[in-house]
C-alpha positions in Angstrom: 37.0 -29.4 -19.8 35.3 -26.8 -17.5 32.0 -28.0 -16.0 28.9 -25.9 -16.3 28.9 -25.5 -12.5 32.4 -24.0 -12.7 31.4 -21.7 -15.6 28.5 -20.4 -13.6 30.7 -19.8 -10.6 33.2 -17.9 -12.7 30.5 -15.8 -14.3 29.1 -14.8 -11.0 32.6 -13.9 -9.8 33.1 -11.7 -12.9 29.8 -9.9 -12.2 30.3 -9.3 -8.4 33.9 -8.4 -9.2 32.6 -5.2 -10.7 31.1 -4.1 -7.4 34.1 -2.0 -6.3 34.1 -0.1 -9.7 30.4 0.6 -9.5 30.7 1.7 -5.9 33.6 4.1 -6.8 31.7 5.5 -9.7 28.5 6.0 -7.7 30.5 8.2 -5.3 31.6 10.5 -8.1 28.0 11.3 -8.8 26.6 11.3 -5.3 29.4 13.5 -4.0 28.7 15.9 -6.9 25.1 16.1 -5.7 26.1 16.7 -2.1 28.4 19.5 -3.0 25.8 21.4 -5.0 24.7 23.4 -1.9 26.0 26.6 -3.6 23.9 25.9 -6.7 20.6 24.2 -5.6 19.2 21.3 -7.7 17.3 22.7 -10.7 14.3 20.6 -11.4 14.1 22.0 -15.0 17.8 21.3 -15.7 18.4 18.2 -17.9 22.0 18.1 -16.7 21.1 18.2 -13.0 18.7 15.3 -13.6 21.4 13.4 -15.6 23.7 13.6 -12.5 20.9 12.6 -10.2 19.9 9.6 -12.4 23.5 8.3 -12.7 24.0 8.7 -9.0 20.9 6.8 -8.1 21.3 4.2 -10.9 24.8 3.3 -9.8 23.8 3.0 -6.1 20.9 0.7 -7.2 23.3 -1.3 -9.3 25.8 -1.6 -6.4 23.0 -3.0 -4.2 22.0 -5.5 -6.8 25.6 -6.7 -7.1 25.9 -7.0 -3.3 22.6 -8.8 -2.7 21.3 -10.7 -5.8 24.1 -13.0 -6.7 24.6 -14.9 -3.4 22.3 -17.6 -4.7 21.2 -17.9 -8.3 17.5 -18.9 -8.9 15.4 -18.5 -12.0 12.9 -15.8 -11.0 15.5 -13.6 -9.4 17.9 -13.9 -12.3 15.4 -13.0 -15.0 14.1 -10.1 -12.9 17.6 -8.7 -12.4 18.3 -9.2 -16.1 15.2 -7.2 -17.1 15.9 -4.5 -14.5 19.5 -4.0 -15.7 18.3 -4.0 -19.4 15.8 -1.3 -18.7 18.3 0.7 -16.7 20.7 0.5 -19.7 17.9 1.8 -22.0 17.5 4.9 -19.9 21.2 5.7 -19.7 21.6 5.0 -23.5 18.8 7.4 -24.2 20.3 10.1 -22.0 23.6 9.6 -23.7 22.0 10.1 -27.0 20.1 13.3 -25.9 20.5 14.7 -22.4 16.9 16.0 -22.5 15.7 12.4 -21.9 16.7 13.1 -18.3 13.8 15.5 -18.3 11.5 12.7 -19.7 12.7 10.6 -16.8 11.6 13.3 -14.5 8.2 13.5 -16.2 7.8 9.7 -15.9 8.8 9.8 -12.3 6.1 12.4 -11.4 3.5 10.5 -13.4 4.4 7.2 -11.7 4.2 8.8 -8.3 0.8 10.3 -9.1 -0.5 6.9 -10.3 0.9 5.3 -7.2 -0.7 7.7 -4.8 -4.0 7.6 -6.7 -3.9 3.8 -6.4 -3.2 4.2 -2.7 -6.1 6.6 -2.4 -8.5 4.1 -4.1 -7.3 1.4 -1.7 -7.8 3.6 1.3 -11.4 4.4 0.3 -12.0 0.6 -0.2 -10.5 0.1 3.3 -13.0 2.6 4.8 -15.9 0.8 3.1 -14.6 -2.6 4.2 -13.9 -1.5 7.8 -17.4 0.0 8.1 -18.9 -3.2 6.7 -17.0 -5.2 9.3 -18.1 -2.8 12.0 -21.7 -3.5 11.0 -21.1 -7.2 11.0 -19.4 -7.0 14.3 -22.2 -5.1 15.9 -24.8 -7.6 14.6 -22.7 -10.5 15.9 -22.5 -8.8 19.3 -26.3 -8.2 19.3 -26.9 -11.8 18.5 -24.5 -12.9 21.2 -26.3 -10.8 23.8 -29.6 -12.3 22.7 -28.2 -15.8 23.2 -26.9 -14.8 26.7 -30.3 -13.4 27.7 -32.0 -16.6 26.5 -29.9 -18.6 29.0 -30.8 -18.8 32.6 -27.9 -17.9 34.8 -25.1 -18.4 32.2 -21.7 -19.0 33.7 -18.8 -16.6 33.1 -17.2 -19.2 30.9 -20.3 -19.6 28.8 -20.7 -15.8 28.4 -17.0 -15.5 27.5 -17.3 -18.3 24.9 -20.4 -16.8 23.2 -18.9 -13.3 23.0 -15.5 -14.5 21.8 -17.1 -16.6 19.1 -19.2 -13.7 17.9 -16.2 -11.4 17.7 -14.0 -14.2 16.3 -16.2 -14.7 13.3 -15.8 -11.1 12.1 -12.1 -11.1 12.8 -11.6 -14.4 10.9 -13.4 -12.9 7.9 -11.4 -9.7 8.1 -8.2 -11.8 8.2 -9.0 -13.4 4.9 -9.7 -10.0 3.2 -7.0 -8.0 1.5 -6.7 -5.1 3.9 -3.9 -3.0 5.3 -5.7 -2.1 8.6 -7.5 -5.1 9.8 -4.8 -6.0 12.3 -5.0 -2.5 13.8 -8.8 -2.7 13.7 -8.8 -5.7 16.0 -7.3 -3.4 18.7 -8.9 -0.1 17.8 -12.3 -1.4 16.6 -13.4 -1.4 13.0 -15.5 1.8 13.2 -12.7 3.8 14.9 -10.1 2.5 12.5 -12.3 3.5 9.5 -12.5 7.0 11.2 -8.7 7.2 11.5 -8.2 6.2 7.8 -10.8 8.8 6.7 -9.5 11.7 8.8 -5.7 10.9 8.8 -4.5 8.7 6.0 -6.7 9.8 3.1 -6.1 13.6 3.5 -2.4 13.0 3.6 -2.4 11.1 0.4 -4.7 13.7 -1.2 -2.1 16.4 -0.3 0.7 14.3 -1.9 -1.4 14.0 -5.1 -2.1 17.7 -5.2 1.6 18.5 -4.7 2.6 16.1 -7.4 0.1 17.6 -9.8 1.5 21.1 -9.2 5.0 19.7 -9.9 3.7 18.2 -13.1 2.2 21.5 -14.2 5.6 23.1 -13.3 7.3 20.6 -15.6 4.9 21.4 -18.4 5.6 25.1 -18.1 9.4 24.9 -17.7 10.5 21.9 -19.7 7.9 20.8 -22.2 9.6 22.7 -25.1 12.9 20.9 -24.3 11.4 17.4 -24.7 9.2 18.2 -27.7 9.7 15.4 -30.3 11.3 13.0 -27.8 9.9 9.6 -26.9 7.5 9.6 -24.0 9.4 6.5 -22.7 6.2 4.8 -21.6 6.9 1.8 -23.9 10.1 -0.3 -23.4 9.9 -1.7 -27.0 10.0 1.7 -28.5 12.8 2.8 -26.2 14.8 -0.3 -27.2 14.2 0.4 -30.9 15.4 4.0 -30.4 18.8 2.9 -29.1 19.1 -0.2 -31.4 18.5 -2.8 -28.7 15.4 -4.4 -30.2 17.0 -7.9 -30.4 17.9 -7.8 -26.7 14.4 -6.6 -25.8 12.7 -9.4 -27.7 14.9 -12.1 -26.2 14.7 -10.9 -22.6 11.0 -10.1 -22.6 10.1 -13.5 -24.2 11.7 -15.1 -21.1 10.5 -12.7 -18.5 6.9 -12.9 -19.8 7.1 -16.6 -19.7 8.7 -17.0 -16.3 7.5 -14.0 -14.3 3.8 -14.0 -15.3 1.3 -16.8 -14.7 0.5 -17.6 -18.3 -0.5 -21.0 -19.7 3.0 -21.4 -21.0 4.5 -20.9 -17.6 2.1 -23.3 -15.8 1.7 -26.1 -18.4 5.3 -26.8 -19.0 8.0 -29.3 -17.9 10.5 -26.4 -17.7 9.8 -24.7 -14.4 13.2 -23.0 -14.2 16.2 -22.1 -16.4 18.6 -24.8 -17.5 22.2 -24.3 -16.4 23.2 -23.3 -20.0 20.4 -20.7 -20.0 21.6 -19.4 -16.7 25.0 -18.9 -18.2 23.5 -16.9 -21.1 21.8 -14.5 -18.7 24.8 -14.2 -16.4 27.0 -13.3 -19.5 24.4 -10.8 -20.5 24.3 -9.2 -17.1 28.1 -8.9 -17.0 28.1 -7.2 -20.4 25.3 -4.8 -19.5 27.0 -3.8 -16.2 30.2 -3.2 -18.2 28.2 -1.0 -20.6 26.8 1.0 -17.7 30.3 1.4 -16.3 31.5 2.6 -19.7 28.7 5.1 -20.0 29.5 6.4 -16.5 33.1 6.9 -17.4 32.1 9.2 -20.3 30.4 11.6 -17.9 32.1 14.8 -16.8 31.6 14.0 -13.1 34.0 11.0 -13.5 36.6 13.0 -15.3 36.5 15.8 -12.7 36.8 13.3 -9.8 39.6 11.3 -11.3 41.6 14.3 -12.4 
């Protein structure tokens, strides 16, 4: 009788054995993109986006097969399972209606805008934080100078110790704060680092946001009619329902919510990781979904053209 350990090893080999097929398929779509120099990529073309999505999806899947099955652990396994499930949803929707590739574009722009707006908010918090540290640092230096003046003939060691302690207190507080720039500020100074963020980093992000907003407006003008009546694809459950994968959604998300998020159920439990039998279930599912993605890719005209 085959042991569970041998079963898991066999399942991993089945999954990673699909790497060469995924790699070959990815080249069909990537090469098609690279040879489109005569006909530039049309951002309002659902078919151009379909090719783009398949090319990038297969490259991403190839990397997952290369890197994420060298050692199987619970968090990584459920995360990969969820990612591949969600990737399958997108490809199934596009197979059902190619205009979902345009919804993908819309979601891509929207995600990028939200990401940059989040970055902008963080940069503004950084400026306020750096300026606060500058004020604290100046006060600490002032207090240190007062202490030095109160001493009669302080030695160089005493002076160095007092000044280092004053600066160290601010640096220690900065190190405990969530900040992108505190390490650089230790060299540049908190005030000057705040100035750099205000005059360099923030304007750059604002330009990105403006450009993305223009791109979103272009999408609305050029493609909104084509996606009228389609799902917005902002809810995985509705996407799963659309392609009849609700059962898979409910099973996978019940596990990922339990194991990937810090909920009472994930903290107050004796089961901190998947049992070997559960690992086998997830590995079999991943193998099936990768095969599904391969089958969907084989249906695309790019594969038929390249294999002819």
